[in-house]
C-alpha positions in Angstrom: 78.9 97.5 99.3 79.6 101.1 98.1 78.2 102.5 101.3 80.6 100.2 103.3 83.6 101.4 101.3 82.5 105.0 101.7 82.2 104.5 105.5 85.6 102.9 105.6 87.1 105.8 103.7 85.6 108.2 106.2 87.0 106.3 109.1 90.5 106.2 107.5 90.4 110.0 106.8 89.2 110.6 110.4 92.0 108.4 111.8 94.7 110.1 109.7 93.5 113.6 110.6 93.5 112.8 114.3 97.1 111.5 114.3 99.6 114.3 114.3 102.2 112.2 112.4 99.8 111.3 109.6 98.6 114.9 109.4 102.2 116.0 108.9 103.0 113.3 106.3 99.9 114.2 104.3 101.4 117.6 103.5 103.7 115.8 101.0 102.5 115.6 97.4 100.6 112.4 96.6 100.3 111.3 100.3 96.8 110.8 101.5 95.2 109.1 104.5 95.8 105.5 103.4 99.5 106.0 102.5 100.2 108.1 105.6 98.6 105.6 107.9 100.4 102.7 106.3 103.8 104.5 106.4 103.4 105.5 110.0 102.2 102.0 111.0 105.1 100.3 109.3 107.8 102.5 110.7 106.2 102.8 114.1 109.1 104.6 115.8 111.2 106.9 113.7 114.1 106.7 116.1 114.7 103.1 115.0 116.3 104.4 111.8 119.5 106.4 111.7 119.0 107.7 108.2 116.6 107.9 105.2 118.6 105.1 103.6 117.8 102.8 106.5 114.1 103.5 105.9 114.4 103.0 102.2 116.2 99.6 102.8 113.5 98.6 105.4 110.8 99.3 102.9 112.6 97.5 100.1 112.9 100.4 97.7 116.7 100.2 97.3 118.3 98.4 94.3 119.5 94.9 94.9 122.9 93.6 93.9 123.8 90.3 92.1 127.5 90.3 92.0 129.9 87.4 92.6 132.9 87.8 95.0 135.5 87.9 92.2 133.6 90.2 89.9 134.9 93.7 89.6 131.7 95.0 88.0 128.7 95.5 90.3 125.5 94.0 88.9 122.5 96.0 90.2 119.1 94.5 90.1 115.6 95.9 90.7 114.4 96.9 94.1 114.9 94.4 96.8 111.1 94.3 97.8 112.0 93.6 101.4 109.7 94.8 104.0 105.9 95.5 104.0 104.6 95.2 100.4 101.4 97.3 101.1 103.5 100.3 102.1 105.5 100.0 98.9 102.2 99.8 97.0 100.8 102.9 98.7 103.9 104.8 98.0 103.9 103.7 94.4 100.4 104.9 94.0 101.4 108.2 95.6 104.4 108.5 93.2 102.1 108.0 90.2 99.8 110.6 91.5 102.6 113.1 91.8 103.8 112.3 88.3 100.4 112.8 86.9 99.0 115.7 88.9 101.9 117.6 90.6 104.1 118.3 87.6 105.5 121.6 88.9 106.7 120.0 92.2 110.5 119.7 92.3 110.3 116.0 93.1 108.1 115.4 90.0 110.4 117.4 87.8 113.3 115.4 89.0 111.4 112.2 88.3 110.5 113.4 84.8 114.3 113.9 84.2 114.8 110.3 85.3 112.0 109.2 82.9 113.7 110.8 80.0 116.8 108.6 80.6 115.2 105.4 82.0 111.5 105.4 81.3 108.4 106.2 83.3 108.2 103.0 85.4 111.8 103.4 86.5 111.2 107.0 87.3 108.1 106.1 89.4 110.1 103.6 91.5 112.9 106.2 91.9 110.3 108.7 93.1 109.0 106.1 95.6 112.5 105.9 97.0 112.8 109.7 97.2 109.4 110.1 98.6 110.1 107.6 101.4 113.3 109.5 102.3 111.4 112.8 102.3 108.7 111.4 104.5 111.3 110.1 106.9 113.0 113.6 107.1 109.6 115.3 107.6 108.7 112.9 110.5 112.2 113.2 112.0 112.3 117.0 111.9 108.6 117.5 112.6 108.3 119.9 109.7 105.7 119.9 106.9 106.7 119.3 103.2 108.5 122.3 101.7 108.9 122.0 97.9 111.5 124.7 98.0 113.7 122.8 100.4 115.6 120.9 97.7 118.1 118.2 98.5 121.6 118.1 97.3 120.9 116.0 94.2 118.0 118.3 93.1 120.1 121.4 93.6 123.1 119.9 91.6 120.8 118.9 88.8 119.6 122.5 88.5 116.0 121.6 88.7 115.1 124.2 91.3 116.2 127.2 89.2 114.7 126.2 85.9 111.6 124.0 86.2 110.8 121.5 83.4 107.3 120.4 82.8 106.6 117.6 80.2 
């Protein structure tokens, strides 16, 4: 059985290395052959999506809402979990790998700041959402992951200038 698993892993790695999109996606922290293949297979054609938010909604990593029509207060719920569950699972594993092993990466530092306020599990899910948006931008632009290309939220939080490592 272990030989079969080892052979399957080799085939996955070979398939990911031979696909230019998967090879590009694997430059992001935490993204390996399995997660890159699942992400690329689920999205199929990046031009279907107009923005990173569209991808995040398709994958079901955006917060849901449980508000009535007359309520003035918005009641936000957990993620919607719409879309392919195995892609969400792979991205969640990637997010945990980033949190554990890539502590100096700006996305990980941002997630640790979220963890201080909301807890590790919430931070991991927030990192899944951010990671899915980053992967979308990488695929759309055809550029590898650049940890120094911080988004607006990361720059405003000041996490680029002064890194925080737990």
